[in-house]
Predicted model as a PDB file, atoms N, CA, C, CB and O in Angstrom, pLDDT in the B-factor column:
MODEL        1                                                                  
ATOM      1  N   MET A   1    -103.865  47.247 -50.816  1.00 89.00           N  
ATOM      2  CA  MET A   1    -103.574  46.747 -49.501  1.00 89.00           C  
ATOM      3  C   MET A   1    -102.112  46.312 -49.452  1.00 89.00           C  
ATOM      4  CB  MET A   1    -104.518  45.586 -49.131  1.00 89.00           C  
ATOM      5  O   MET A   1    -101.576  45.767 -50.417  1.00 89.00           O  
ATOM      6  N   THR A   2    -101.501  46.556 -48.343  1.00 91.00           N  
ATOM      7  CA  THR A   2    -100.121  46.149 -48.141  1.00 91.00           C  
ATOM      8  C   THR A   2    -100.069  45.126 -47.022  1.00 91.00           C  
ATOM      9  CB  THR A   2     -99.221  47.365 -47.821  1.00 91.00           C  
ATOM     10  O   THR A   2    -100.680  45.313 -45.970  1.00 91.00           O  
ATOM     11  N   ILE A   3     -99.338  44.047 -47.249  1.00 91.00           N  
ATOM     12  CA  ILE A   3     -99.131  43.017 -46.236  1.00 91.00           C  
ATOM     13  C   ILE A   3     -97.641  42.954 -45.960  1.00 91.00           C  
ATOM     14  CB  ILE A   3     -99.691  41.618 -46.697  1.00 91.00           C  
ATOM     15  O   ILE A   3     -96.831  42.890 -46.884  1.00 91.00           O  
ATOM     16  N   GLU A   4     -97.292  42.973 -44.711  1.00 92.00           N  
ATOM     17  CA  GLU A   4     -95.888  42.928 -44.317  1.00 92.00           C  
ATOM     18  C   GLU A   4     -95.570  41.549 -43.764  1.00 92.00           C  
ATOM     19  CB  GLU A   4     -95.564  44.028 -43.273  1.00 92.00           C  
ATOM     20  O   GLU A   4     -96.313  41.021 -42.937  1.00 92.00           O  
ATOM     21  N   LEU A   5     -94.467  40.966 -44.217  1.00 91.00           N  
ATOM     22  CA  LEU A   5     -94.037  39.643 -43.761  1.00 91.00           C  
ATOM     23  C   LEU A   5     -92.656  39.733 -43.126  1.00 91.00           C  
ATOM     24  CB  LEU A   5     -94.025  38.635 -44.932  1.00 91.00           C  
ATOM     25  O   LEU A   5     -91.779  40.441 -43.622  1.00 91.00           O  
ATOM     26  N   ASP A   6     -92.476  39.026 -42.048  1.00 93.00           N  
ATOM     27  CA  ASP A   6     -91.147  38.860 -41.468  1.00 93.00           C  
ATOM     28  C   ASP A   6     -90.602  37.536 -41.975  1.00 93.00           C  
ATOM     29  CB  ASP A   6     -91.185  38.904 -39.892  1.00 93.00           C  
ATOM     30  O   ASP A   6     -91.127  36.470 -41.653  1.00 93.00           O  
ATOM     31  N   ILE A   7     -89.550  37.615 -42.768  1.00 92.00           N  
ATOM     32  CA  ILE A   7     -88.970  36.415 -43.370  1.00 92.00           C  
ATOM     33  C   ILE A   7     -87.609  36.186 -42.734  1.00 92.00           C  
ATOM     34  CB  ILE A   7     -88.851  36.551 -44.930  1.00 92.00           C  
ATOM     35  O   ILE A   7     -86.755  37.073 -42.743  1.00 92.00           O  
ATOM     36  N   PRO A   8     -87.406  34.991 -42.180  1.00 94.00           N  
ATOM     37  CA  PRO A   8     -86.109  34.707 -41.557  1.00 94.00           C  
ATOM     38  C   PRO A   8     -84.965  34.860 -42.559  1.00 94.00           C  
ATOM     39  CB  PRO A   8     -86.101  33.289 -40.966  1.00 94.00           C  
ATOM     40  O   PRO A   8     -85.109  34.541 -43.740  1.00 94.00           O  
ATOM     41  N   LYS A   9     -83.855  35.342 -42.078  1.00 92.00           N  
ATOM     42  CA  LYS A   9     -82.681  35.555 -42.917  1.00 92.00           C  
ATOM     43  C   LYS A   9     -82.268  34.274 -43.635  1.00 92.00           C  
ATOM     44  CB  LYS A   9     -81.522  36.081 -42.079  1.00 92.00           C  
ATOM     45  O   LYS A   9     -81.861  34.308 -44.796  1.00 92.00           O  
ATOM     46  N   GLU A  10     -82.374  33.143 -42.935  1.00 95.00           N  
ATOM     47  CA  GLU A  10     -81.994  31.859 -43.534  1.00 95.00           C  
ATOM     48  C   GLU A  10     -82.866  31.539 -44.750  1.00 95.00           C  
ATOM     49  CB  GLU A  10     -82.104  30.729 -42.494  1.00 95.00           C  
ATOM     50  O   GLU A  10     -82.381  31.008 -45.750  1.00 95.00           O  
ATOM     51  N   SER A  11     -84.150  31.866 -44.652  1.00 93.00           N  
ATOM     52  CA  SER A  11     -85.054  31.621 -45.773  1.00 93.00           C  
ATOM     53  C   SER A  11     -84.685  32.498 -46.967  1.00 93.00           C  
ATOM     54  CB  SER A  11     -86.510  31.877 -45.355  1.00 93.00           C  
ATOM     55  O   SER A  11     -84.700  32.040 -48.110  1.00 93.00           O  
ATOM     56  N   LEU A  12     -84.357  33.753 -46.698  1.00 91.00           N  
ATOM     57  CA  LEU A  12     -83.940  34.655 -47.778  1.00 91.00           C  
ATOM     58  C   LEU A  12     -82.684  34.139 -48.460  1.00 91.00           C  
ATOM     59  CB  LEU A  12     -83.698  36.070 -47.236  1.00 91.00           C  
ATOM     60  O   LEU A  12     -82.578  34.173 -49.686  1.00 91.00           O  
ATOM     61  N   LEU A  13     -81.746  33.667 -47.677  1.00 93.00           N  
ATOM     62  CA  LEU A  13     -80.512  33.129 -48.259  1.00 93.00           C  
ATOM     63  C   LEU A  13     -80.801  31.877 -49.082  1.00 93.00           C  
ATOM     64  CB  LEU A  13     -79.487  32.809 -47.153  1.00 93.00           C  
ATOM     65  O   LEU A  13     -80.215  31.688 -50.148  1.00 93.00           O  
ATOM     66  N   ALA A  14     -81.701  31.020 -48.596  1.00 95.00           N  
ATOM     67  CA  ALA A  14     -82.029  29.784 -49.307  1.00 95.00           C  
ATOM     68  C   ALA A  14     -82.725  30.066 -50.637  1.00 95.00           C  
ATOM     69  CB  ALA A  14     -82.915  28.896 -48.436  1.00 95.00           C  
ATOM     70  O   ALA A  14     -82.567  29.304 -51.590  1.00 95.00           O  
ATOM     71  N   LEU A  15     -83.491  31.152 -50.708  1.00 92.00           N  
ATOM     72  CA  LEU A  15     -84.191  31.493 -51.948  1.00 92.00           C  
ATOM     73  C   LEU A  15     -83.236  31.904 -53.064  1.00 92.00           C  
ATOM     74  CB  LEU A  15     -85.181  32.609 -51.692  1.00 92.00           C  
ATOM     75  O   LEU A  15     -83.549  31.746 -54.244  1.00 92.00           O  
ATOM     76  N   LYS A  16     -82.083  32.426 -52.694  1.00 92.00           N  
ATOM     77  CA  LYS A  16     -81.075  32.855 -53.676  1.00 92.00           C  
ATOM     78  C   LYS A  16     -81.668  33.847 -54.677  1.00 92.00           C  
ATOM     79  CB  LYS A  16     -80.499  31.634 -54.423  1.00 92.00           C  
ATOM     80  O   LYS A  16     -81.440  33.759 -55.883  1.00 92.00           O  
ATOM     81  N   VAL A  17     -82.428  34.783 -54.138  1.00 92.00           N  
ATOM     82  CA  VAL A  17     -83.056  35.831 -54.940  1.00 92.00           C  
ATOM     83  C   VAL A  17     -82.624  37.163 -54.344  1.00 92.00           C  
ATOM     84  CB  VAL A  17     -84.633  35.689 -54.967  1.00 92.00           C  
ATOM     85  O   VAL A  17     -82.621  37.311 -53.122  1.00 92.00           O  
ATOM     86  N   PRO A  18     -82.260  38.132 -55.173  1.00 93.00           N  
ATOM     87  CA  PRO A  18     -81.907  39.449 -54.626  1.00 93.00           C  
ATOM     88  C   PRO A  18     -83.041  39.984 -53.745  1.00 93.00           C  
ATOM     89  CB  PRO A  18     -81.598  40.451 -55.771  1.00 93.00           C  
ATOM     90  O   PRO A  18     -84.219  39.830 -54.070  1.00 93.00           O  
ATOM     91  N   HIS A  19     -82.670  40.607 -52.638  1.00 89.00           N  
ATOM     92  CA  HIS A  19     -83.661  41.080 -51.658  1.00 89.00           C  
ATOM     93  C   HIS A  19     -84.731  41.964 -52.284  1.00 89.00           C  
ATOM     94  CB  HIS A  19     -82.968  41.843 -50.548  1.00 89.00           C  
ATOM     95  O   HIS A  19     -85.885  41.931 -51.858  1.00 89.00           O  
ATOM     96  N   ASP A  20     -84.367  42.746 -53.278  1.00 92.00           N  
ATOM     97  CA  ASP A  20     -85.354  43.639 -53.889  1.00 92.00           C  
ATOM     98  C   ASP A  20     -86.338  42.898 -54.798  1.00 92.00           C  
ATOM     99  CB  ASP A  20     -84.646  44.719 -54.683  1.00 92.00           C  
ATOM    100  O   ASP A  20     -87.295  43.499 -55.287  1.00 92.00           O  
ATOM    101  N   GLN A  21     -86.115  41.603 -55.031  1.00 94.00           N  
ATOM    102  CA  GLN A  21     -87.009  40.810 -55.880  1.00 94.00           C  
ATOM    103  C   GLN A  21     -87.837  39.795 -55.100  1.00 94.00           C  
ATOM    104  CB  GLN A  21     -86.205  40.092 -56.930  1.00 94.00           C  
ATOM    105  O   GLN A  21     -88.679  39.108 -55.679  1.00 94.00           O  
ATOM    106  N   VAL A  22     -87.607  39.694 -53.790  1.00 93.00           N  
ATOM    107  CA  VAL A  22     -88.301  38.697 -52.975  1.00 93.00           C  
ATOM    108  C   VAL A  22     -89.809  38.932 -52.977  1.00 93.00           C  
ATOM    109  CB  VAL A  22     -87.770  38.720 -51.541  1.00 93.00           C  
ATOM    110  O   VAL A  22     -90.576  37.978 -53.107  1.00 93.00           O  
ATOM    111  N   GLY A  23     -90.244  40.172 -52.836  1.00 93.00           N  
ATOM    112  CA  GLY A  23     -91.674  40.471 -52.818  1.00 93.00           C  
ATOM    113  C   GLY A  23     -92.362  40.017 -54.089  1.00 93.00           C  
ATOM    114  O   GLY A  23     -93.421  39.391 -54.037  1.00 93.00           O  
ATOM    115  N   ASP A  24     -91.765  40.328 -55.233  1.00 95.00           N  
ATOM    116  CA  ASP A  24     -92.341  39.921 -56.522  1.00 95.00           C  
ATOM    117  C   ASP A  24     -92.392  38.402 -56.649  1.00 95.00           C  
ATOM    118  CB  ASP A  24     -91.530  40.517 -57.683  1.00 95.00           C  
ATOM    119  O   ASP A  24     -93.367  37.848 -57.157  1.00 95.00           O  
ATOM    120  N   MET A  25     -91.333  37.728 -56.183  1.00 95.00           N  
ATOM    121  CA  MET A  25     -91.286  36.271 -56.261  1.00 95.00           C  
ATOM    122  C   MET A  25     -92.370  35.646 -55.391  1.00 95.00           C  
ATOM    123  CB  MET A  25     -89.907  35.756 -55.838  1.00 95.00           C  
ATOM    124  O   MET A  25     -93.025  34.691 -55.808  1.00 95.00           O  
ATOM    125  N   LEU A  26     -92.563  36.174 -54.191  1.00 96.00           N  
ATOM    126  CA  LEU A  26     -93.585  35.640 -53.300  1.00 96.00           C  
ATOM    127  C   LEU A  26     -94.990  35.911 -53.825  1.00 96.00           C  
ATOM    128  CB  LEU A  26     -93.429  36.232 -51.911  1.00 96.00           C  
ATOM    129  O   LEU A  26     -95.875  35.065 -53.694  1.00 96.00           O  
ATOM    130  N   ARG A  27     -95.200  37.077 -54.416  1.00 96.00           N  
ATOM    131  CA  ARG A  27     -96.506  37.383 -55.013  1.00 96.00           C  
ATOM    132  C   ARG A  27     -96.819  36.411 -56.146  1.00 96.00           C  
ATOM    133  CB  ARG A  27     -96.540  38.835 -55.535  1.00 96.00           C  
ATOM    134  O   ARG A  27     -97.943  35.922 -56.251  1.00 96.00           O  
ATOM    135  N   MET A  28     -95.833  36.130 -56.990  1.00 97.00           N  
ATOM    136  CA  MET A  28     -96.041  35.200 -58.097  1.00 97.00           C  
ATOM    137  C   MET A  28     -96.309  33.797 -57.562  1.00 97.00           C  
ATOM    138  CB  MET A  28     -94.819  35.192 -59.039  1.00 97.00           C  
ATOM    139  O   MET A  28     -97.220  33.120 -58.039  1.00 97.00           O  
ATOM    140  N   ALA A  29     -95.535  33.357 -56.586  1.00 97.00           N  
ATOM    141  CA  ALA A  29     -95.727  32.012 -56.036  1.00 97.00           C  
ATOM    142  C   ALA A  29     -97.121  31.872 -55.412  1.00 97.00           C  
ATOM    143  CB  ALA A  29     -94.638  31.701 -54.985  1.00 97.00           C  
ATOM    144  O   ALA A  29     -97.786  30.853 -55.598  1.00 97.00           O  
ATOM    145  N   ALA A  30     -97.554  32.884 -54.684  1.00 97.00           N  
ATOM    146  CA  ALA A  30     -98.887  32.847 -54.079  1.00 97.00           C  
ATOM    147  C   ALA A  30     -99.966  32.831 -55.157  1.00 97.00           C  
ATOM    148  CB  ALA A  30     -99.090  34.052 -53.141  1.00 97.00           C  
ATOM    149  O   ALA A  30    -100.938  32.083 -55.055  1.00 97.00           O  
ATOM    150  N   ALA A  31     -99.797  33.643 -56.171  1.00 98.00           N  
ATOM    151  CA  ALA A  31    -100.775  33.705 -57.258  1.00 98.00           C  
ATOM    152  C   ALA A  31    -100.879  32.368 -57.977  1.00 98.00           C  
ATOM    153  CB  ALA A  31    -100.400  34.807 -58.253  1.00 98.00           C  
ATOM    154  O   ALA A  31    -101.980  31.904 -58.273  1.00 98.00           O  
ATOM    155  N   VAL A  32     -99.741  31.749 -58.258  1.00 98.00           N  
ATOM    156  CA  VAL A  32     -99.733  30.449 -58.946  1.00 98.00           C  
ATOM    157  C   VAL A  32    -100.438  29.400 -58.095  1.00 98.00           C  
ATOM    158  CB  VAL A  32     -98.282  29.999 -59.258  1.00 98.00           C  
ATOM    159  O   VAL A  32    -101.258  28.636 -58.603  1.00 98.00           O  
ATOM    160  N   LYS A  33    -100.124  29.362 -56.808  1.00 98.00           N  
ATOM    161  CA  LYS A  33    -100.728  28.344 -55.943  1.00 98.00           C  
ATOM    162  C   LYS A  33    -102.234  28.549 -55.818  1.00 98.00           C  
ATOM    163  CB  LYS A  33    -100.080  28.369 -54.554  1.00 98.00           C  
ATOM    164  O   LYS A  33    -102.996  27.585 -55.888  1.00 98.00           O  
ATOM    165  N   LEU A  34    -102.667  29.783 -55.637  1.00 98.00           N  
ATOM    166  CA  LEU A  34    -104.096  30.053 -55.517  1.00 98.00           C  
ATOM    167  C   LEU A  34    -104.823  29.743 -56.822  1.00 98.00           C  
ATOM    168  CB  LEU A  34    -104.331  31.510 -55.116  1.00 98.00           C  
ATOM    169  O   LEU A  34    -105.965  29.284 -56.798  1.00 98.00           O  
ATOM    170  N   PHE A  35    -104.175  29.987 -57.954  1.00 98.00           N  
ATOM    171  CA  PHE A  35    -104.747  29.616 -59.255  1.00 98.00           C  
ATOM    172  C   PHE A  35    -104.839  28.096 -59.363  1.00 98.00           C  
ATOM    173  CB  PHE A  35    -103.894  30.193 -60.422  1.00 98.00           C  
ATOM    174  O   PHE A  35    -105.862  27.559 -59.788  1.00 98.00           O  
ATOM    175  N   GLU A  36    -103.770  27.409 -58.978  1.00 97.00           N  
ATOM    176  CA  GLU A  36    -103.735  25.944 -59.045  1.00 97.00           C  
ATOM    177  C   GLU A  36    -104.839  25.332 -58.178  1.00 97.00           C  
ATOM    178  CB  GLU A  36    -102.355  25.417 -58.596  1.00 97.00           C  
ATOM    179  O   GLU A  36    -105.444  24.330 -58.559  1.00 97.00           O  
ATOM    180  N   LEU A  37    -105.099  25.925 -57.031  1.00 97.00           N  
ATOM    181  CA  LEU A  37    -106.140  25.423 -56.127  1.00 97.00           C  
ATOM    182  C   LEU A  37    -107.549  25.793 -56.575  1.00 97.00           C  
ATOM    183  CB  LEU A  37    -105.905  25.951 -54.733  1.00 97.00           C  
ATOM    184  O   LEU A  37    -108.534  25.350 -55.985  1.00 97.00           O  
ATOM    185  N   GLY A  38    -107.637  26.609 -57.624  1.00 97.00           N  
ATOM    186  CA  GLY A  38    -108.937  27.019 -58.126  1.00 97.00           C  
ATOM    187  C   GLY A  38    -109.577  28.146 -57.336  1.00 97.00           C  
ATOM    188  O   GLY A  38    -110.771  28.409 -57.478  1.00 97.00           O  
ATOM    189  N   GLN A  39    -108.789  28.811 -56.506  1.00 98.00           N  
ATOM    190  CA  GLN A  39    -109.322  29.900 -55.682  1.00 98.00           C  
ATOM    191  C   GLN A  39    -109.275  31.247 -56.394  1.00 98.00           C  
ATOM    192  CB  GLN A  39    -108.550  29.989 -54.381  1.00 98.00           C  
ATOM    193  O   GLN A  39    -109.967  32.185 -55.997  1.00 98.00           O  
ATOM    194  N   LEU A  40    -108.460  31.345 -57.445  1.00 98.00           N  
ATOM    195  CA  LEU A  40    -108.387  32.561 -58.253  1.00 98.00           C  
ATOM    196  C   LEU A  40    -108.454  32.182 -59.728  1.00 98.00           C  
ATOM    197  CB  LEU A  40    -107.087  33.362 -57.946  1.00 98.00           C  
ATOM    198  O   LEU A  40    -107.916  31.154 -60.140  1.00 98.00           O  
ATOM    199  N   SER A  41    -109.111  33.012 -60.509  1.00 98.00           N  
ATOM    200  CA  SER A  41    -109.074  32.849 -61.961  1.00 98.00           C  
ATOM    201  C   SER A  41    -107.684  33.257 -62.446  1.00 98.00           C  
ATOM    202  CB  SER A  41    -110.195  33.701 -62.664  1.00 98.00           C  
ATOM    203  O   SER A  41    -106.902  33.831 -61.688  1.00 98.00           O  
ATOM    204  N   SER A  42    -107.385  32.965 -63.689  1.00 97.00           N  
ATOM    205  CA  SER A  42    -106.068  33.352 -64.213  1.00 97.00           C  
ATOM    206  C   SER A  42    -105.915  34.868 -64.240  1.00 97.00           C  
ATOM    207  CB  SER A  42    -105.858  32.777 -65.624  1.00 97.00           C  
ATOM    208  O   SER A  42    -104.822  35.383 -64.003  1.00 97.00           O  
ATOM    209  N   GLY A  43    -106.996  35.585 -64.525  1.00 98.00           N  
ATOM    210  CA  GLY A  43    -106.926  37.043 -64.534  1.00 98.00           C  
ATOM    211  C   GLY A  43    -106.682  37.615 -63.149  1.00 98.00           C  
ATOM    212  O   GLY A  43    -105.861  38.517 -62.981  1.00 98.00           O  
ATOM    213  N   ALA A  44    -107.397  37.091 -62.151  1.00 98.00           N  
ATOM    214  CA  ALA A  44    -107.219  37.565 -60.773  1.00 98.00           C  
ATOM    215  C   ALA A  44    -105.833  37.203 -60.257  1.00 98.00           C  
ATOM    216  CB  ALA A  44    -108.300  36.970 -59.849  1.00 98.00           C  
ATOM    217  O   ALA A  44    -105.203  37.993 -59.553  1.00 98.00           O  
ATOM    218  N   ALA A  45    -105.361  36.021 -60.603  1.00 98.00           N  
ATOM    219  CA  ALA A  45    -104.018  35.604 -60.182  1.00 98.00           C  
ATOM    220  C   ALA A  45    -102.960  36.487 -60.825  1.00 98.00           C  
ATOM    221  CB  ALA A  45    -103.767  34.127 -60.543  1.00 98.00           C  
ATOM    222  O   ALA A  45    -101.980  36.855 -60.176  1.00 98.00           O  
ATOM    223  N   ALA A  46    -103.146  36.826 -62.084  1.00 98.00           N  
ATOM    224  CA  ALA A  46    -102.191  37.712 -62.768  1.00 98.00           C  
ATOM    225  C   ALA A  46    -102.154  39.081 -62.093  1.00 98.00           C  
ATOM    226  CB  ALA A  46    -102.562  37.865 -64.263  1.00 98.00           C  
ATOM    227  O   ALA A  46    -101.084  39.665 -61.921  1.00 98.00           O  
ATOM    228  N   ARG A  47    -103.329  39.590 -61.711  1.00 98.00           N  
ATOM    229  CA  ARG A  47    -103.361  40.887 -61.015  1.00 98.00           C  
ATOM    230  C   ARG A  47    -102.639  40.791 -59.677  1.00 98.00           C  
ATOM    231  CB  ARG A  47    -104.818  41.358 -60.799  1.00 98.00           C  
ATOM    232  O   ARG A  47    -101.903  41.705 -59.306  1.00 98.00           O  
ATOM    233  N   LEU A  48    -102.843  39.687 -58.943  1.00 97.00           N  
ATOM    234  CA  LEU A  48    -102.134  39.491 -57.670  1.00 97.00           C  
ATOM    235  C   LEU A  48    -100.629  39.458 -57.904  1.00 97.00           C  
ATOM    236  CB  LEU A  48    -102.596  38.183 -56.978  1.00 97.00           C  
ATOM    237  O   LEU A  48     -99.862  40.037 -57.135  1.00 97.00           O  
ATOM    238  N   ALA A  49    -100.212  38.780 -58.966  1.00 97.00           N  
ATOM    239  CA  ALA A  49     -98.782  38.679 -59.276  1.00 97.00           C  
ATOM    240  C   ALA A  49     -98.210  39.982 -59.822  1.00 97.00           C  
ATOM    241  CB  ALA A  49     -98.547  37.565 -60.277  1.00 97.00           C  
ATOM    242  O   ALA A  49     -96.996  40.189 -59.815  1.00 97.00           O  
ATOM    243  N   GLY A  50     -99.097  40.861 -60.297  1.00 96.00           N  
ATOM    244  CA  GLY A  50     -98.632  42.142 -60.831  1.00 96.00           C  
ATOM    245  C   GLY A  50     -98.080  42.060 -62.239  1.00 96.00           C  
ATOM    246  O   GLY A  50     -97.221  42.850 -62.632  1.00 96.00           O  
ATOM    247  N   VAL A  51     -98.590  41.077 -63.007  1.00 98.00           N  
ATOM    248  CA  VAL A  51     -98.127  40.895 -64.383  1.00 98.00           C  
ATOM    249  C   VAL A  51     -99.341  40.745 -65.303  1.00 98.00           C  
ATOM    250  CB  VAL A  51     -97.185  39.653 -64.498  1.00 98.00           C  
ATOM    251  O   VAL A  51    -100.434  40.426 -64.835  1.00 98.00           O  
ATOM    252  N   PRO A  52     -99.157  40.971 -66.606  1.00 98.00           N  
ATOM    253  CA  PRO A  52    -100.248  40.712 -67.548  1.00 98.00           C  
ATOM    254  C   PRO A  52    -100.637  39.230 -67.532  1.00 98.00           C  
ATOM    255  CB  PRO A  52     -99.842  41.144 -68.975  1.00 98.00           C  
ATOM    256  O   PRO A  52     -99.814  38.366 -67.229  1.00 98.00           O  
ATOM    257  N   ARG A  53    -101.892  38.952 -67.859  1.00 98.00           N  
ATOM    258  CA  ARG A  53    -102.400  37.577 -67.842  1.00 98.00           C  
ATOM    259  C   ARG A  53    -101.572  36.663 -68.734  1.00 98.00           C  
ATOM    260  CB  ARG A  53    -103.859  37.547 -68.284  1.00 98.00           C  
ATOM    261  O   ARG A  53    -101.302  35.522 -68.359  1.00 98.00           O  
ATOM    262  N   THR A  54    -101.167  37.137 -69.897  1.00 97.00           N  
ATOM    263  CA  THR A  54    -100.373  36.296 -70.810  1.00 97.00           C  
ATOM    264  C   THR A  54     -99.028  35.921 -70.181  1.00 97.00           C  
ATOM    265  CB  THR A  54    -100.142  37.029 -72.154  1.00 97.00           C  
ATOM    266  O   THR A  54     -98.551  34.799 -70.349  1.00 97.00           O  
ATOM    267  N   VAL A  55     -98.432  36.853 -69.469  1.00 97.00           N  
ATOM    268  CA  VAL A  55     -97.157  36.564 -68.784  1.00 97.00           C  
ATOM    269  C   VAL A  55     -97.394  35.548 -67.677  1.00 97.00           C  
ATOM    270  CB  VAL A  55     -96.524  37.864 -68.200  1.00 97.00           C  
ATOM    271  O   VAL A  55     -96.626  34.599 -67.516  1.00 97.00           O  
ATOM    272  N   PHE A  56     -98.470  35.758 -66.910  1.00 98.00           N  
ATOM    273  CA  PHE A  56     -98.785  34.818 -65.828  1.00 98.00           C  
ATOM    274  C   PHE A  56     -98.959  33.405 -66.388  1.00 98.00           C  
ATOM    275  CB  PHE A  56    -100.068  35.261 -65.077  1.00 98.00           C  
ATOM    276  O   PHE A  56     -98.372  32.453 -65.874  1.00 98.00           O  
ATOM    277  N   LEU A  57     -99.758  33.275 -67.428  1.00 97.00           N  
ATOM    278  CA  LEU A  57    -100.000  31.954 -68.013  1.00 97.00           C  
ATOM    279  C   LEU A  57     -98.723  31.319 -68.536  1.00 97.00           C  
ATOM    280  CB  LEU A  57    -101.015  32.056 -69.137  1.00 97.00           C  
ATOM    281  O   LEU A  57     -98.544  30.106 -68.423  1.00 97.00           O  
ATOM    282  N   SER A  58     -97.833  32.124 -69.107  1.00 97.00           N  
ATOM    283  CA  SER A  58     -96.576  31.573 -69.629  1.00 97.00           C  
ATOM    284  C   SER A  58     -95.632  31.149 -68.515  1.00 97.00           C  
ATOM    285  CB  SER A  58     -95.885  32.592 -70.520  1.00 97.00           C  
ATOM    286  O   SER A  58     -94.767  30.302 -68.736  1.00 97.00           O  
ATOM    287  N   ARG A  59     -95.777  31.715 -67.329  1.00 96.00           N  
ATOM    288  CA  ARG A  59     -94.890  31.377 -66.212  1.00 96.00           C  
ATOM    289  C   ARG A  59     -95.373  30.177 -65.410  1.00 96.00           C  
ATOM    290  CB  ARG A  59     -94.747  32.564 -65.295  1.00 96.00           C  
ATOM    291  O   ARG A  59     -94.640  29.678 -64.556  1.00 96.00           O  
ATOM    292  N   LEU A  60     -96.595  29.700 -65.663  1.00 97.00           N  
ATOM    293  CA  LEU A  60     -97.123  28.559 -64.903  1.00 97.00           C  
ATOM    294  C   LEU A  60     -96.226  27.331 -65.021  1.00 97.00           C  
ATOM    295  CB  LEU A  60     -98.530  28.214 -65.382  1.00 97.00           C  
ATOM    296  O   LEU A  60     -96.036  26.604 -64.047  1.00 97.00           O  
ATOM    297  N   ALA A  61     -95.679  27.102 -66.197  1.00 96.00           N  
ATOM    298  CA  ALA A  61     -94.810  25.951 -66.407  1.00 96.00           C  
ATOM    299  C   ALA A  61     -93.567  25.998 -65.514  1.00 96.00           C  
ATOM    300  CB  ALA A  61     -94.394  25.876 -67.866  1.00 96.00           C  
ATOM    301  O   ALA A  61     -93.047  24.959 -65.110  1.00 96.00           O  
ATOM    302  N   ASP A  62     -93.098  27.210 -65.210  1.00 95.00           N  
ATOM    303  CA  ASP A  62     -91.940  27.365 -64.310  1.00 95.00           C  
ATOM    304  C   ASP A  62     -92.234  26.805 -62.932  1.00 95.00           C  
ATOM    305  CB  ASP A  62     -91.540  28.839 -64.193  1.00 95.00           C  
ATOM    306  O   ASP A  62     -91.315  26.441 -62.198  1.00 95.00           O  
ATOM    307  N   TYR A  63     -93.513  26.734 -62.574  1.00 96.00           N  
ATOM    308  CA  TYR A  63     -93.948  26.247 -61.259  1.00 96.00           C  
ATOM    309  C   TYR A  63     -94.562  24.854 -61.333  1.00 96.00           C  
ATOM    310  CB  TYR A  63     -94.952  27.212 -60.651  1.00 96.00           C  
ATOM    311  O   TYR A  63     -95.104  24.348 -60.350  1.00 96.00           O  
ATOM    312  N   GLY A  64     -94.469  24.243 -62.512  1.00 96.00           N  
ATOM    313  CA  GLY A  64     -94.985  22.880 -62.677  1.00 96.00           C  
ATOM    314  C   GLY A  64     -96.497  22.799 -62.716  1.00 96.00           C  
ATOM    315  O   GLY A  64     -97.081  21.767 -62.385  1.00 96.00           O  
ATOM    316  N   VAL A  65     -97.140  23.906 -63.128  1.00 96.00           N  
ATOM    317  CA  VAL A  65     -98.603  23.949 -63.195  1.00 96.00           C  
ATOM    318  C   VAL A  65     -99.022  23.998 -64.657  1.00 96.00           C  
ATOM    319  CB  VAL A  65     -99.171  25.177 -62.411  1.00 96.00           C  
ATOM    320  O   VAL A  65     -98.483  24.779 -65.441  1.00 96.00           O  
ATOM    321  N   ASP A  66     -99.989  23.157 -65.017  1.00 86.00           N  
ATOM    322  CA  ASP A  66    -100.486  23.135 -66.405  1.00 86.00           C  
ATOM    323  C   ASP A  66    -101.336  24.341 -66.693  1.00 86.00           C  
ATOM    324  CB  ASP A  66    -101.288  21.867 -66.677  1.00 86.00           C  
ATOM    325  O   ASP A  66    -101.838  24.491 -67.807  1.00 86.00           O  
TER     326      ASP A  66                                                      
ENDMDL                                                                          
END                                                                             
């Protein structure tokens, strides 16, 4: 499934992320938050983020999640 988002230019500038990496960053942020809320398992969150489970788990600390 593909979801299209309209992101204001100001928000893109504030993120300070290259435009070609914004989608990956948003997928990871959504996956981390849904995992933190208990709505996704770590495996499902990793699939949403598009990374292996071990990578997902290692990146949780970057988002302040245990």
